[in-house]
Each structure stands twice: as structure tokens, then as C-alpha cells.
N, C-alpha and C positions, 0 to 999 in steps of 0.2 A: 596400633589398634589391638584390642583385647577380645578374646573369644567370649561370646555372650554367656557361656557357662561360668566363666570366671567372673564376669561382670555381675551376675546375679548370685554369686556365691553358692552355686549348686553344681552337682555332678550329673552328667547326662545319664538318662535311664537306659538308652539303647545299648545293647550288648549282643555279642555273639558267643555261642557256646564253643569252647575249645574242642578241637578234634582229638581223637585218641581215647584212651581209657578214662572213664569218668572217675573223679576222686570220691573218696568216702566222705559223706557228710558228718559233721560233728554231732548231729542229732538225727534220728531216723524218722520221727513222726511229729508233725506240727498240726495242731488243731486250731482252726480259725473259728472263733465263736461269734456268730452273727454273719448274715449275708449282706445284702445291700451293696451299694457301690464300693464302700470301704472294704468289706469282707472279700468280695470277688476280685477286686483289684489286687489286694494283698496276696490272695491265694494264687493268682495267675503269675505275679512276679516271683513268688517263692518257687512255683513249679517250673518257671523259666530260668531258674538258677543253673549254675554249672553242674549241679549234682544230678540233674535229670530225674529219671524215675527212681533213683536211689533214695530220694527224699519223698516220703509220703505226706501228702497234704489233704486234710479233711476239713470240710466246711460244715459246721453244725449250725443249722438255721431253724429257728423256731417258727412253726406255722401259726403260733398264737400272737406273735409280736409283729406289728406293722412296721413299715419303713417310713422314715420321716420324708425323704424324697422330695424336698423342695428346692434345694440348690440346683440351679439349672444353667450355671455359667462356670467357665473355667478360665484359668490362666493359660498362657501358651505352653506350659510344660506338659499338658495332657497329651499333646501330639507325640511327645517322646515315649509315653507309655504305650501307645498303639504301635509306634515304630519298633519298640523293643519286642513286641509280640508278633510282629509281621502282619498286623491287621490294617488293611487299607481303609481310607476314609470312605471310599465308594461302597464299602461293605457295612461299616457300623453307622455312618451318619444317617442314611435313609431309614435304617432300622430304629433309630432313636429320634426321628423328626428333627435332626440337628441342623444348625446353621453356623456360619462362621462369626467370629467376634474379633474385631480389630481394636477394641478399646472400650472405654466407658465414658459416657457423657454425664456430667454433674450439673443439674439445673437447680437454680434457686438457693444454693448453699451460701452464696455471697450476694450481698445487696450493693456492692461497690459498682458504680456505673461503668459499664464496659466489661465487667467481670461476673455478670450474673450467671454465666454458664461457661463451662470449659470441658474439653475432651482430653481424657488421659489416654495417650496412644501406647500401643505396643511397638516395640523396637523394629526398625528396618535398616537394612544396609544403606539406604538412601539418607538416613539420618547423619551419616558421615559428612554430608554436604550441607545439611541445614542446622544441625545441632550447634556448631560454632557460632552461627548467626544468632540463634536463640539465646544461648548463654551470654554472648557478648551484649545483646540488648538488655537482658535481665540485669546484668551487672551495672550497665549504664543507668537503667531506670532506678535501681537501688541507690544510685548516687545522684538522684534527682534529675537526670536527663530525660527530656520528653521524647522518648523513642517507643516504638511499638514492641511490647514484650508479652503479649498474650500468646500462650502456647498453640492455640488452634491454627495459627497461620504458618507454623514451621514444620509440620510433620505429615508425611504422606498417609499415615494410617487414618488421620482425620478426614482427608480428602476421599479416601476409599470408602470409609464408613458412611459419610454423609451423602455420597453420590449413589448409594445402593449397589456397591460393587463388592465382589468377593476378594479377599486378600490373597489370591493365588494368581500371580501375573502370568502373562504369556511367556513361553519358554525363551523368546528372544529378548526379554527384558531382564537385565541382570541384577535387579534390586528386589530381593525377597522381603516379605514382611513376616515378622514373628506373630502368630495369631493364636487365639483360643477358640472356644466353641460355646454354643448354646445347645441344650439338649433336654429331652424328657428324662429326668433322673430315674424314674421307675423303669422306663424302657431300657436305659443304659444298664441298670442292675440286672435286668432279665437277659440282655444280650451277653453280658460278661458271664452270667451263670451258664449259658449255653456253651460259650467258649471254654469254660472250665470243664464242663462235662466232656467236650471233645478232646481235651488234653489230659484226661485221666484223673482229674481231681475228684475225690470222693465227696458226695453230698449226702448229709444225714439230716433229714427233715424231722427233727424231734425237739421237744421243749426241754430246756435244762432246768432242773429243779433245785440243785445245790452244787457246791464246789467242795471237794475234800482236799486238805493239805497234808503233806507228809511231815515227818518229825522235824525237818529243817525249815518248814514254812513254805516250801515250794508247792505249786499246784500238782496234785497227784492224778486226779480224775474228775470227771464231771458226771453227776447223777442225772439220768434222763427220765422222763415220764415213762411209766410202764416197768420201772425197776432196773433198766439197763444202765451201764456206765460207759463212758468214753474216756479212755486213758491215752495219754500222749507224752512225749518228752518235753514238748514246748507248746505254749498256748499264745494265741493272738486274740486280744480283746477287741472285738468290733461290735459291742453290744450297745452302742450309742450313748446317750446321756446317762443311761442306767449304770454304765461302767461296772458290770457285775463281777469282773475278775480283778482289774487293776484297783478299783475303788472299794467295792464291798468285800471281796474275798481277801485281798492283800492289804487292805486298809492303808492305801497310799495317801499321803497328805495332798490336799487340793489348795490351789491358790486362786482366789477369785479376782477378776478384773472389774468388778462392779463399780468400784470407785473411779475407774478410768473411762469405762464405756457404760453408758446408762441403758442402752437398749437391751431388753430381755424377753421380748415377745414379737411375734410376727403373725400376719394374716396373709394367706395366699388365695388368689382368685383368678381363674383363667378367663380370657375373653377371646372371641374370634379374631383371626388375623386380619389386618387391614389390606386394602387393595393397592396402596402406594408402594414406593420403593422399599425393598427389604434391606434395611440398614444393618450392617454388621457391627452392632454396638449394643451394649446394655445401657439403659438410661436409668440414672438414679436421681430422683426428684425430691427435693426437700419438702416435707409435710410439716404440719404444726407440731408434731411430737416425735418426729423421726424422719424416715425417708421411704419413698415408694420405688419399687423396681419395675421395669418393663423389659422383658426378655422375649425376642421374636423367635418362634419356632416355625417349622414349615406347616404345622397343624393348627397352631393357636399362638396367642401371646400369653406368656406367663406374667402375672402381675402380683404384687404383694406390698405389704406395708410393714416395715421393721420399726418398732416403737418402744418407748419406755413406759412400763406399766405404773411407774411411780408418778408419771405426768398425765396419763390418760387411761380411761377404762377400756376394756376390750370392746365393749359395745360401741362406745364413742369412736374408737379407732376404726372399727368396721364401717360405721356410718361415714366417716371421713373418706375412707377408701372407696366405698360405693359411690359417693358423690363425685369423686374424681373420675371414676370409670363410667359414670352415667348409669349406674345399676341400683339406684335407691329403691326402685319399685320392681326390680327384676328378680325372678326366682332362681338366682345363681348362688349355690352354696359357697360359704367362706370357710376355709380351714384355719383354725387357730392353733398356734404353736407357742410353747415356752422354750426359751433358750437359757442355758447356763454358760456364762461367759467367763473363761478362765482356763486353767490348765492344771494337770497333776505335776507334782514336783519331780516324779520319776515316771517316764513313759516306758522304760524297761525296768521292771522290778522282779527280781528272782527269775523264774523261768516263764515270764509273761511280758509281752510287749503290747501296749494299747495303741490302736490305730483309729483315726477318725474321731468322731464325736466322743468316744470313750476316753480319749487322751486329753481332750480339751477342745475349746471352740472359741473363735473370735468372730464377732458378728459378720454377716456375709457381704459387707460393703465392697471388698476387693476380690471376692470369689476365691478365697484362699483355702477353703475346706478340702477340696480334692488335692490341692497342692501339698497340704500337710499329710494327707493319706499317702500320696506318691513318695514324698520325701522319706517319711518314716519307714514305709515298706521297703524302699530302695536301700536305705541305710541298714535295715535289718538284713537284707540279702547280702550286702557287702560284708557285714560282720560275720555272717554264717560262712561265706565263701573264704574268708580269711581265717576262720576257726577261732575268732576272738569273742569268747563268751564269758570271760572272767569279769571280776568286779571293776577293774580299771576300764575295760572296754564298755561296760554298762554305764559307768560314770561319764565317759567321753560321749557316748551316744546321747545320754540325757542332757548333758550340757549343750550339745550342738542343737538339739531340738528346742530346748528352752530358750536359747538365744534367738532362734527363728520366731518363736512365739512372742518374745519380748519385742523384737524388731517390728513384727507385723502389727502388734498392738500399738506401738508408738506411731507407726505410719497412719493407721486408721484414726487414732486419737487426734492426729493433726488436722484431719478433715473437720472435726467438730470444734477443736480449739480455735481454729482460724475463721470460723463462720462469723458473719456480721449481722445476722438476723437478730431482731429484738422483739418480734411479735408475740412470743410465748415464753414462759419460764423455762421450757425445755432448752431452747436455743441460748437463752441468756445463761442458764446454768452451765451449759457446755463451754461457752466462751470464757466464763470465769472459773472454770475448773482448774484447780492447782495441783491435782494428782497427776503430775507428769514425772517421767523418769529423768534422771540426771542427763543421759545422752540427748533426750529430746529437748530439755531446757537449753543445753549447749547449742544444739542445732538451730533452734528458733532464735536464740539470742544472737548467734553469729549472723543469721540472715537479716534480722532487723537492724543489726549494727553495720550492715553492708560488708561483712567480712567473708572471706572465702569459706565454703563448706565442702569443697571437693576433696581436699586432702583428708579431712576427718572421715568422710564417707568411704574413701578408698581404704583407709587403714582400719575401718570397722569401729572407730571411736564413737561415731554418731551415725544415725541413719541406717542401722544394721538391717540387712536383709533386702534392702531396696536400692536400686542403682541411682546414680546422680540424676539421670534423666527424669525418673519418677518424682524425686523430691522437687526438682525445678518446676516440673509441670504442675504439681499440686500447689506449691506456694505461689507461683506466678499466676496460675489459673484462678486462685482465690483472690487475687489482687492485693497480695501482701506487699505493697509498695508505698513509698511516701505519698502523702496526699497530693492530689492534682494541683492544688493551689501553690505547692512548694516546688513544682517542676520548673526547670529552666531549659533554654534552648541547648541542644546537644552540641558538643564540640565536633570538629571534623572527624576526629578519631572515633567518637561515639556514634556518629551518623554514617560510618563507612559502609554498612551493609546495604546491598541493593535488594530491597524487599520486593520490588516489582519483578526483578529477574527471578527471585525465589518463587513468587506466585506462579509465574509461567512454568517454571520447572516442575512444580508439584501438580499443577493442573494438567500439563501434558503427560506427566508420568502416570497420573491416575487413569488416563485413557488406555493404558496397557493392562488394566485389570477388568475382568469380565463382569457382566451383570450378575448380581448375587443370586437372584431367583432362578435365572436361566442356568447358571452354573450348577446349582444343586440338582437339576433334573438329570444331569449326566456328568457326574464327577469323574474326571480322568484319574488314572493311576498317579500316585504321588511318588516321585523319586525321593529317596532318602536324602533329607537336607544336609548340606554341609553346615557346620556351626556358623551362625551369623557373625560377621565381624562388625562391631559397632564402636563408635567413637567413645573413648573414655575421657571424662573431665574430672 
């Protein structure tokens, strides 16, 4: 069995400061330009480094610039951020109207009978018992055996989400689930700002007017309105899509993903919460020219439509979303957003690191935006603590982050490439899109040829950044199997798994998880999790 940190190719955020005399930081003062979730998360991780108060962190936040604040879902790694800072769920979740997230349901992406919807689960220790059965049946079905291979039947996270339960089991149940969160992003930014103030991080509420460089091309200082300047040794660009430091000031080259991913706009509209079960899931529903999200908070439901402006106008997209929500005649405002999909070639350029939207963005299908913030800030802290600030360290840093961007792009592209909808040019264009990376071509080719993909994923040759479980759930969930007419009766070896017993195991196990809505009323303290041990295939 493999530690989940290794399985996801990530390093845990959680750390403890060493005792004794604090070391001298390689730089004394870091200015984080831009607030919001990205800016405050980065500032808090920097301030939580082993340098303690010897490293001064200043957040420059313009009162003239609004926060995009639409992303309201996370991957499971966000919990590690709060654990690193010693912040309990019972403190931050009520302050941000947060709920738990056990995974994502994809509705209507496939038209294949029996595969019109599937749930992408987050990992659980219990998967050690069910993943072998799932993978075995997938391989059998790829070889034309008529066995059940839809992922929804095999994972406890799906049972927990659909039954309206919270993914925090009773203490006597030894099978944890790795989970994420839904939250109000504006409230989360405000919460983190308060925590930063408590921890001695300087907040400067001024508007930046220009950036000055020194003779080497490094950033020297920032000019502020009123004639003042802010000088620092190192700068973090959290200015969103504007990328005022990494892009405009340092003129770093940018790589667009527009030929891989067509969506470049979004609409957000809140609606009141429903009265039914509070399901711990994000729902992504295929629309005519993109997909709609539904995110349950304690105060409301977050809704939106991510679409391609090359395929539909903003007005028509809003009408489609309003029709879906039953708000055609309602006086509910819609917020329109433009997205730039791609990344900079260098996330660390000279004495500046870009974090968040300023470094790049991949559409929000898999809620990876905060994960990129967390990874980048975490790796910056690690470089500072090691004193590795030279060009080789910067190149290694950039290569590592670019690999994560490329891997995430490939995983999200696969959702679109494998769709079977034919109702609009948008979906047909996605299915016939040939702008695929070589690793993705190899992965899809191997799957369709019924060849093993596990080894390639383990070695990082294909499927970079996502575990085997995620790829199997995506490809099987979309119904990427031989046509039903070609199926044959399974052999005894192919039919060896007792799915009836598996059903009972998961149904009985789900009873050990509390009602989601009730649990949020009184969240108990969370014991620092041990790293989940999950099956590696």
C-alpha cells in the first residue's frame, strides 16, 4: 500500500516549527500583491514557515480591485492547509457557510445507455477492499465481458454523498474518507485576512500604480497611489488574470490552452438552498455549450454556467442558465466572467513568484484552482526554507508546476474528448478535437486497445498528476467500453467478484457516517489525520 501523498504526487502541507533558535531567512521581506483567497493563503503559509517572525510578510491589497470569488469548491488538499495552520473546521467552516464535499457527479456528459451519469469519488481507506473488484471488472469489460463496471457501485464516497451524509465517520469506524469542501469564497478570503492580522502579517490597503525594476531586471519596488512606494526583497503576484507583476512587469511568456479547452466564460447565480438532503457533492451538468455547476452551501446553492463564447453569446448562455434554474422571469442578478485558460512559462521569474489566477488557470471543472495556489505557495516555502533561490532552483520549481498544469489540462480535456453528445456543435467539436498531448494520446490509445495503463501512470509517463483511481472512474464512468452488442458472457474468472456482498458492505458502512446537515450544526474537533493508505494499481 502507498501513502496517499505519494499516490497523488504531492507533499503534505502540514508542518511543525522546529524548536530552538530560529534560522536566518535568505530574504527578509516578501510583499504579496493582491488579497483574495490566493493572497491570504500564500501570506499565511509564508508566515508559518520555520523563519517565524524573522520573515516579514506584507499583503498589498487594492481597495479599487474586486475579487473574482466564484470558485466555491476544493479538492481534499485544502484540509491540509488548515491543519498546517492549526485552524479547526469548527472555526472556519461556519464562518464561510461551508459544507463537505465527497466528490463530483457528472450528469449528461455521456449519452451511452447506463452511463448518462457518474460520480467521481474522493479516496477512502475502504477502497482497499473495493478497488480491486472495480479494476477487475473494468478490465473484463474492456475485453468484451458482460460484467458491471460503472464506478458508482464500488466506492463508499458515492454512498455517503448520495445519502446526504457528512464524510466524517464515527470514531469507532476505521475507514476515513479523504474529502474536500464547498464554501463562500468571499467569506473565506475575509476569514483568512483576519487570521493573517492575528498572526502579525502586515496589511496595506493601497492601490498599486506602477512597478519599478532594478538594473538586473528584478522588481525593486511598487509605486502606490498618493506617491508612496513599497519595497521588498521578494514579491508574490496574486493580482488575478491581470498578472501585473509576472506578466506585465516582467514580460513572462504565456502559453494558451484555448486549442485544448474551449470554455472561456462563466455566469454565476445563487439560489436558495433546498429542503431535501444536503448531499456532499458538486454536481456538473452538461449544457448545450458547456456545463453548469451546483454547489450546496449552508446559506444558499451556488450555481453557474461555464461555456465557450465561440459557440454561444453571453445573453443566450444566461437565458439557458435561467431556464435551467427556473429564473427566466425572476429579478436575480447574474454575474458574468471572462476566463483566460493557460499558464505562464515561468511561475518563478527573477524575484517574483505568481500564485493563483496570475500564474495561470484551467477551467474550474475539477476545482483545482485552490490546489494550484496551495501547491505553488507550499513549494515556495520549501525553497525558502532550503535557501534554494538560484536559477537551477527556479527552473526546477517551474518545471514541477508546469508538469502539474499539463497533467491537469490533460485530465480535464479527457472529459470533453470522451463525450458522446451530438446535439450541438460545441459537443461535436470537443469530441473531434485533435489537440491532445502525446501522453494523453498514449493513455486513451492504451485504454481503447484494452492494454494496461497502470504502469504508465505510476511512472508518470501518462496520466500525470492524477491517480489511477481517477482515470479509471472517468473513463469507465463515461462508458468508454466496447459496444453492448459486442459483449459476451463472462468467464468464471471474469465473474469472480461478489457484487451483492460489495453492495452490503458499502450500504452498511455508510450508516457509520452522520447526517450532513445535522453534523454541520455542531462540528466536533478534528484529530489530525494520519495519511490515508489507499490501494495502488
